[in-house]
Steps between C-alpha positions, in 0.01 A plus 500: 500500500480405873124433492556242223766320711267498796220358285737226376590419854136471604410283204795269557396464868144387425579126458675500840188643665275250323724211599493605870122508489475145357741374768306676772176321401658159428277228645235738614143397431212741464170359631145626490314429825125526515360712779186469699301765685792557753859549368670571832637147555645487149653848539653401838647185346657697215650741748625212719682348200621843380369450142451756222139554394397586146145587593494849642221431749357162594131524412238276662363228269769561241867396496846582625810465273820418689863426419617193689870387507555127458628455858174642642253360245402170671449637848327813370254320273435241772401783734292670228314170428417483870353852495306433179356171643410673831311772305333250267670631182525223240662706225859369461822697517614576145868521403544794271881457459687183584832688491469875472872538412448262204191693396697824505776341295256373237329836479829685467609278213237673285635845570805653334804495725711814539811326358313442173428873475869579463607539142874543430562666836205730469156483646230406248186701551176316431 
């Protein structure tokens, strides 16, 4: 009987974890930055701003996907624009998510919440 109670606890806690994730990424943009033959300046800039990178490795002549909080967005993209101009890259920065927290919220609306899985005090198995 204890494993069932533990499972109920885990399922009831899922919305709390999802909510924390949405809050964590509130007002965080995700941008795709084009790269030229040398990625070292962009990588140094990302390190300087302490940003999370979605692209595992910055590949030359490809792109780099980066999470940028609102408070760092203007100064970071201004610096990136300078690097791109310096390297002759005319491909623009693309915003993949305007607000990552909002994107997570919208995506999670389509999934079944743990509270809806409870049926008369029991866990409904799907």
